[in-house]
N, C-alpha and C positions, 0 to 999 in steps of 0.2 A: 724066815721072813723077820725084819725088824718090827719092833712093837709099833702098832699104829695109835697115833694120838686120837683122842676122842673127837676132836674137831675135824680131824681128816676123815674119820670113820662116819661121822654124820653127814658130811659133805657128800662123800662117795654114796652112802646109802640113799640120800635124798635124790641124787642124780639117777641112780639105778632104778629106783620106784618111778620117778616121773618120766623117764625114758621108755618104761614098759608098762603103760597104764592097763589096768584090769588083768594083769598077769600075776599069778599067785607065786610068791617066793617063800620057800621053807626057811625057817630060822637057821637050820643046819647049813644053808647056802652062804649066809652072811657070816656064820661062826667060822666055817672053813676059809672064807675069803679073807677075813680080818683076824683070824686066830684068837677069837673071843668067846667067851662063855655065853650060853643061851640067856642067862640072866641079864648080862651087860647088853647084848643085842636087843632084848626085850625093852629095856630101859631106853635105849637109844630110839627105838622105833616109837615108843610112847612120846618121847620128847618131839620127834618129827612130826608125829600126828598132831599134837597140840599146837606146834608151830603152824602147821599147814591151816589148822582150824582157825587159829587167830587171825591169820592174814588173808583168809578166803582163797586158799590156793589148792582146794580139793581135800579128798579124805583118804586117810590111810586106815584101812579096816584089817583087823586080826580075825582070822578064821580058825575055829577050834577044830579038833579031831585028828585023825591020821593023815588026812589029805590036806590039812590046814596050813596055815602060814600067814602071809601078809600080802596085801595088795594095795595099789594106790588107784583111786579113781578120781579124774579131774572134774569133779562136780562142782559148778559154781553155786553160790548161794542164790536164792530167788532174787535178792536185791541186785546182786552183780549181774545176773543173767537179763534182768530188766534193763539195767543201765546200758549194757551192750547192745541190746536190741534197740532201745531208744535211740542210741548213737547211730546205728545202721540205718534205722529208718529215717533219721535226719538227713543223712548222706544220700539216700535214694530219693529223697524230695528235692533234691537240687534240680534247677531247670535244665532242660535239654536231654533228660533221660527218656522222653516219650518216643516210642518206636511205633512204625505202622502196625495195625492189627491188635492195638491195645496192650502191646508187650513193653516191658521196661528194660532198659540197658542196665546189666548189673555185672557184666564181665570183668570190669576193672576192679570191683569189690571183691567177687569171689576168687580172683587170681591172687589176691594178698594173703601170704601164708598165715599171718596172724589171724586175720578175719576168718579165713577158712577153718583154722583150728579152733577158734572160739565158737563158731557156729557148730562145728562137729561135736565139740564137748557138750554144747546145750542139747543138741539132738540125742547124743548118746545117753545122757543122764535119764532120759524117759524109757530107756530100752534095756538097761542092764538086767533087770529082773526077767525079761523076755528070753534072754541068753541067745540072740541070734548067733548063727554059725558063720554068717557072711552078710556083708553089705552089697546090694545090687544097685547099680545106677545105669543110666543111658548115656552114651557119648554125645556131646563132649563137656558141655558147660557145668554139669552137676558133679564132674570128676573131682574137683578140689574139695568140696564140702563132703562128698561121700567118702573120699579117701581118709579125711580127718576123723569122720565119724567112725570109720572102720578102725582107725589107730586107738581111738579112745576105747573101744570095745575089745581090741586086740583080736580081730577077725580078718579074714581076707577081704579084698575089695574085688568084686566081679563086675565087668563091663560089658553090657549089651551093645551091640553095634548095628548100624543101618545095614551092613552086609557083612558076611563071613570073610574071614582072612585066611590065606592059605597056611600061614605059619601057626594057626590055631588048631588046625585039624578040623575033623567033621564038626557040623554045627546043626542046631535045631533052628528053623526059621518060622516066624508066625507073621501073619498080617494083623494090622490093629488100625482103629479109626483114630486119627490125630486131628488137631485143629480145633479151635472153640467155636466159631461161627462157620468158617469155611472148612468143612470136613473133608478129608481126604484119606485114602488107604496108604499105609506105610508099611515098611518091612523091617522087622528086627530079628537078628540073629545072635545066638549065643553059643559058644564052643561047648560040646558035649561034656568035655572034662572039667567044666567050671563048677558044676553044681551036682551033688549026689543026692539020689533019692532019700527023703526023710530029713534033709536038713532044713534049718530054719533061717529064713531070709528077712532082712531089713532092707526096704526099697527106700532110697534117698535121691532126691532130684533138686535142682535149682528153683524151677518155676512150674507152677501149675495154673493153667487156664481152664481148659475143659476136662482135664484129667485122662485124656485118652492115651498118652504115652505111659502113664502110670499104670493103667489098667492093662495096657499091653504087657508090662513087666509082670504084673500079678498072673496074667494069663500064661507067660513064659514060665513062671514058676510052677504053675500047674502041669505044664508039659513035663518038667523035671520031677514031678511028684515031691515037690518042696513045699514046706509050709511058709507063708508069709505071716510074720509077726507084727509088722508095722509098715506104714507108707507115711513118709514126711517129706516135707519140701521147705526150702528157705522162704519162698513167698509164694502166695496163692492169691489169685484175683477173687473179688466178690462176686462178679458176674462171669460166666453163668452160674447162677447158685446151685443147680443140679450138675454135679460133677460125674463123669463116667466111672470113676474110681470112688469106692464108699470108704469112709473112715479115715481118710487122709488128713494129717495134721500139719500145720504150717507155722513157722516162726513169725512171719509177717504177713499182712495182708495188703493188697492193692485194690483201692476202692476208686478207681478211675483216675482221670487227669483233669487239671485245669488247663484248657487249651489256650487260653490268653496268655497265661504265664509260662506253660509248658512243664509245669510242676506236677508231680504224681502224689496221690493222697496215699501215703504208706504209713501203716501203723503196726505196732506189735500186736500179735494175735493174743488171745486169751488161752491158747492151747498147750502153752509150755510155762 
């Protein structure tokens, strides 16, 4: 292999790290890839880490020990996270987003890859230490945010469905109470191969009103003998104040609508 220039090595290492968030890479991997000494690779990683910190691009962390190495975590600073949530809240306050039943139209926002990635990174930063083995969501609107959260944590995304699919094999089905004011019984299904007993699950969804669907996912994990390490959503309504699920966290809160203007009162929460 031809000698690799330092600028080329730095660019490639930065790309590898950012494309594999939360994954541990050994120094030996980079030494073999670039034909460089460990001391050289260590200096390069230190330079990348300082650059990322300077420009608020996340953290490059070095782990000591036999199983150690280096990993990248796309953790935004509190200031950047707040700016992103303020900007998102401003967009969601635009007129015309009010839906029947006290819901808010958000599908256009959550379908944007950059927005979904940003929200996923903000959600993930609160759960790195909890070390979930998977992210669980309910089809369909929560999938983009949940997928980006799973990517930031480097774990699989598991999707609960309204009904089982033949191509997913046998499934576990449960009934749960959905709806805020107009309660109804819904069905949730999850393929048996999706989750193993003893795994740790982080539950992510786009919207919480009464919390029934989220509690349904908590109950589903109990059926699989899996531990729930957190429940979080993009946006939660202030009312009803008593949610069916306990301990859920939200990035934003919806405190009703101004019906004269059609504007929603959306603000960043204080939970992240």
